[in-house]
C-alpha positions in Angstrom: 0.0 0.0 0.0 1.0 3.6 -0.5 2.5 5.2 2.7 0.3 8.2 2.7 -2.7 8.0 0.3 -4.9 11.1 0.1 -8.2 9.4 -0.8 -9.6 6.1 0.4 -12.0 4.5 -2.1 -14.4 1.9 -0.6 -16.0 -0.5 -3.1 -18.7 -2.8 -1.8 -19.4 -5.9 -3.9 -21.0 -9.3 -3.9 -20.8 -11.8 -6.8 -20.8 -9.1 -9.6 -17.3 -9.6 -11.2 -18.2 -7.9 -14.5 -19.4 -4.8 -12.7 -16.4 -4.9 -10.3 -14.0 -5.1 -13.2 -15.6 -2.0 -14.7 -15.4 -0.2 -11.4 -11.7 -1.0 -11.0 -11.1 0.3 -14.5 -12.8 3.6 -13.5 -10.7 3.9 -10.3 -7.3 3.0 -11.9 -8.0 5.5 -14.8 -8.1 8.5 -12.3 -5.6 11.3 -13.1 -5.1 11.9 -9.3 -2.8 9.0 -8.3 -2.7 9.5 -4.5 -5.4 7.0 -3.5 -5.9 3.6 -1.8 -8.8 1.3 -2.5 -10.4 -1.5 -0.4 -12.9 -3.9 -2.0 -15.3 -5.1 0.7 -16.6 -8.5 -0.6 -19.8 -9.0 1.4 -20.1 -12.8 1.4 -19.5 -13.3 -2.3 -16.9 -15.6 -4.0 -13.5 -14.5 -2.7 -11.7 -16.2 -5.5 -13.4 -14.1 -8.2 -12.5 -10.9 -6.4 -8.9 -11.9 -5.8 -8.5 -12.9 -9.4 -9.6 -9.4 -10.5 -7.2 -7.7 -8.1 -4.3 -9.9 -9.3 -5.1 -8.9 -12.9 -4.7 -5.2 -12.2 -1.8 -3.4 -13.8 1.3 -3.6 -11.7 1.4 0.1 -10.8 -2.0 -0.2 -9.3 -1.9 -3.6 -7.7 -0.3 -2.4 -4.4 -3.0 0.2 -3.9 -6.0 -2.1 -4.0 -6.8 -4.9 -1.5 -9.7 -7.0 -0.5 -11.6 -7.5 2.7 -13.7 -10.6 2.6 -16.8 -11.2 4.7 -17.5 -14.9 5.1 -21.3 -14.3 5.1 -23.3 -11.2 3.9 -23.4 -8.5 6.5 -25.2 -5.7 4.7 -24.4 -2.6 2.7 -23.6 -0.3 5.6 -21.7 -2.8 7.7 -19.5 -3.2 4.6 -19.2 0.6 4.2 -18.1 1.0 7.8 -15.7 -1.9 7.5 -14.1 -0.1 4.5 -13.9 3.2 6.4 -12.2 1.5 9.4 -9.8 -0.5 7.2 -8.4 2.6 5.5 -6.4 5.6 6.7 -6.6 8.4 4.1 -8.1 11.7 5.2 -10.6 11.8 2.3 -13.2 9.1 1.7 -15.6 8.1 -1.1 -17.8 5.1 -1.7 -17.6 3.7 -5.2 -20.4 1.2 -5.7 -19.3 -1.7 -7.8 -21.7 -0.9 -10.7 -20.9 2.8 -11.0 -18.1 4.7 -12.7 -16.3 8.1 -12.7 -14.9 10.6 -15.2 -11.1 10.2 -15.1 -10.8 13.7 -13.5 -13.3 13.2 -10.7 -10.8 12.7 -7.8 -8.4 15.4 -9.1 -11.2 18.0 -9.2 -12.7 17.0 -5.9 -9.4 17.0 -4.1 -8.5 20.4 -5.6 -11.8 21.8 -4.3 -11.3 20.5 -0.8 -7.8 21.8 -0.7 -9.0 25.3 -1.4 -12.1 25.1 0.8 -10.8 23.8 4.1 -14.0 24.6 6.0 -16.1 22.3 3.8 -16.7 18.8 5.0 -17.0 17.4 1.5 -18.0 18.2 -2.1 -20.6 16.8 -4.5 -20.2 16.2 -8.2 -23.1 16.6 -10.5 -24.3 13.1 -11.1 -25.3 11.6 -14.5 -27.7 8.7 -14.5 -26.6 6.1 -17.1 -29.5 3.8 -18.0 -28.1 0.6 -19.3 -29.5 -2.8 -20.5 -28.1 -6.2 -21.1 -27.2 -7.0 -24.7 -25.5 -10.4 -25.0 -22.9 -10.8 -22.4 -22.5 -7.1 -21.6 -24.5 -4.1 -20.3 -24.6 -1.1 -22.7 -25.8 2.5 -22.1 -29.1 3.3 -23.7 -29.7 6.8 -22.4 -28.3 9.4 -20.0 -29.8 12.1 -17.9 -28.4 14.5 -15.2 -29.8 13.8 -11.7 -31.5 16.7 -10.1 -30.3 19.3 -12.7 -32.6 22.1 -11.3 -30.7 22.2 -8.0 -28.2 25.1 -7.6 -26.6 23.6 -4.5 -27.2 20.5 -2.4 -29.2 21.7 0.6 -30.6 20.3 3.8 -34.0 21.6 3.0 -34.2 19.8 -0.3 -32.6 16.6 1.1 -35.3 16.4 3.8 -37.7 15.2 1.1 -35.4 12.6 -0.5 -31.7 11.9 -1.2 -30.3 14.5 -3.6 -26.9 12.9 -4.2 -25.6 9.3 -4.0 -22.2 8.0 -2.8 -20.5 7.8 -6.2 -20.6 11.7 -6.4 -19.5 12.5 -2.8 -15.9 13.0 -1.6 -15.7 13.9 2.1 -13.4 14.3 5.0 -12.8 11.3 7.3 -13.3 13.8 10.2 -17.0 13.8 9.5 -17.2 10.2 10.8 -15.2 11.3 13.9 -17.8 14.1 14.4 -21.0 12.4 13.3 -20.3 8.7 13.7 -20.2 5.9 11.1 -23.0 4.9 8.7 -26.0 3.5 10.6 -25.5 -0.2 9.9 -29.0 -1.1 11.2 -30.3 0.1 7.9 -30.4 -2.3 4.9 -31.0 0.7 2.5 -31.0 4.6 2.6 -27.9 4.6 4.9 -26.4 7.2 2.5 -29.5 9.5 2.8 -29.4 9.2 6.6 -25.7 10.1 6.6 -26.2 13.0 4.2 -28.9 14.5 6.4 -26.4 14.5 9.3 -23.7 16.0 7.1 -25.9 18.8 5.7 -27.2 19.5 9.3 -23.7 20.6 10.3 -22.9 22.8 7.3 -23.4 23.5 3.6 -21.9 21.6 0.6 -21.3 22.7 -3.0 -21.2 21.2 -6.4 -18.1 20.7 -8.6 -19.6 23.0 -11.2 -22.2 21.9 -13.7 -20.3 19.1 -15.4 -21.2 15.6 -14.2 -18.0 13.7 -13.1 -19.8 10.8 -11.4 -21.9 8.2 -13.3 -24.7 6.4 -11.5 -25.6 3.3 -13.5 -29.2 2.0 -13.3 -31.0 -0.9 -15.0 -34.7 -0.9 -15.3 -36.4 -4.3 -14.6 -33.3 -6.0 -13.3 -33.8 -8.0 -10.1 -31.4 -10.0 -7.9 -27.7 -9.5 -8.1 -27.8 -7.0 -11.0 -30.6 -4.9 -9.7 -30.4 -1.4 -8.2 -31.9 -1.2 -4.8 -33.8 2.0 -5.6 -35.6 0.1 -8.4 -35.6 -3.5 -7.2 -36.5 -2.7 -3.6 -38.9 0.3 -3.6 -40.9 -1.1 -0.7 -37.9 -1.5 1.5 -36.8 2.1 0.7 -40.2 3.4 1.6 -40.2 1.4 4.9 -36.9 2.7 6.1 -37.6 6.2 4.9 -40.6 6.2 7.2 -38.7 4.7 10.1 -36.0 7.3 9.9 -38.5 10.1 9.9 -40.4 8.5 12.8 -37.2 8.2 14.9 -36.4 11.8 14.2 -39.9 12.8 15.2 -39.6 10.9 18.5 -36.4 12.7 19.2 -38.0 16.1 18.6 -41.0 15.2 20.7 -38.8 13.9 23.5 -37.1 17.3 23.7 -39.9 19.7 22.8 -43.2 17.9 23.5 -46.1 17.1 21.2 -47.6 20.6 21.1 -46.1 22.0 17.8 -46.3 18.8 15.8 -49.9 18.2 16.9 -50.8 21.7 15.8 -49.0 21.4 12.5 -50.5 18.0 11.7 -54.0 19.4 12.0 -53.1 22.7 10.3 -51.6 20.9 7.3 -54.6 18.5 7.1 -57.0 21.5 7.0 -55.0 23.3 4.4 -55.0 20.2 2.2 -58.8 19.8 2.6 -59.2 23.5 1.7 -57.0 23.1 -1.4 -58.9 20.0 -2.4 -62.3 21.8 -2.0 -61.0 24.7 -3.9 -59.9 22.5 -6.8 -63.3 20.7 -6.8 -65.1 24.1 -6.9 -63.0 25.3 -9.8 -63.7 22.0 -11.7 -67.4 22.4 -11.0 -67.3 26.0 -12.3 -65.4 25.0 -15.4 -68.0 22.3 -16.1 -70.8 24.8 -15.7 -69.0 27.2 -18.1 -68.4 24.4 -20.6 -72.1 23.4 -20.4 -73.1 27.0 -21.1 -70.7 27.1 -24.1 -72.2 23.9 -25.4 -75.7 25.4 -25.2 -74.5 28.5 -27.1 -72.8 26.4 -29.7 -75.9 24.3 -30.3 -78.0 27.5 -30.6 -75.5 28.9 -33.1 -75.5 25.7 -35.2 -79.4 25.8 -35.2 -79.4 29.4 -36.4 -76.9 28.6 -39.2 -79.1 25.8 -40.4 -82.2 28.2 -40.4 -80.3 30.8 -42.3 -79.2 28.3 -44.9 -82.8 27.1 -45.5 -84.0 30.7 -45.9 -81.4 31.2 -48.7 
């Protein structure tokens, strides 16, 4: 391993050697060379992972190592294992099916060098939709994720996650301050951590160019599926549980008064809006009915005028 790597890259994988090979190509193509990488194999075939690492170019082989779990332990247990097994002051999670632009790390490190007060930086993220053709996955379309946002904010992220791990380089000190990823969560652990990060201070984008590529596959289940697509019910469940836990913490400190009031206030406002929409629809129907009467009268008059001619 390098004596003093600047960035630790954590790759979580399980029995997806083709994706892992692509991820390692993305990592070793980086123009910023001061990195270390640990591949956390979460209960998958260790031989396949070790074979890939042995096949890396010699100049990269000493920077990449594997940590094998004998049995699956989960996404966020694996992420924490990677954090604890590395030492670099900057961290990034590189999921095994995602990729980077070659300048991603170079640009992220340059930003953090010049913004010492920021806990991390977020790249614009491009979703790469891909589908299986023969023995390989090929891109079929691309779109920028959340292109309307000017900056990643806590307010926006309260609704849902606004950036995913492949686009986020952050300081190890955030874990010392905020704790590790919540390994009780099978999904949405990144959203939960992002909320804590944004609660402590603002983040920024690396400009408008996407340097991180979030690969997704519609319809894929099992080993090749994306959790946001393949496990929507699980995401919804743990989204609700995180919100409920935060609500209990707030009520424990401040009591039920405000949340009780706001719950009823919002319900009444929604009812008022719904009634307003219903009234507008009824008025439009009435106006359309009147217009139809006028139109029928006009048609009748035209027929009379034609007969008189």
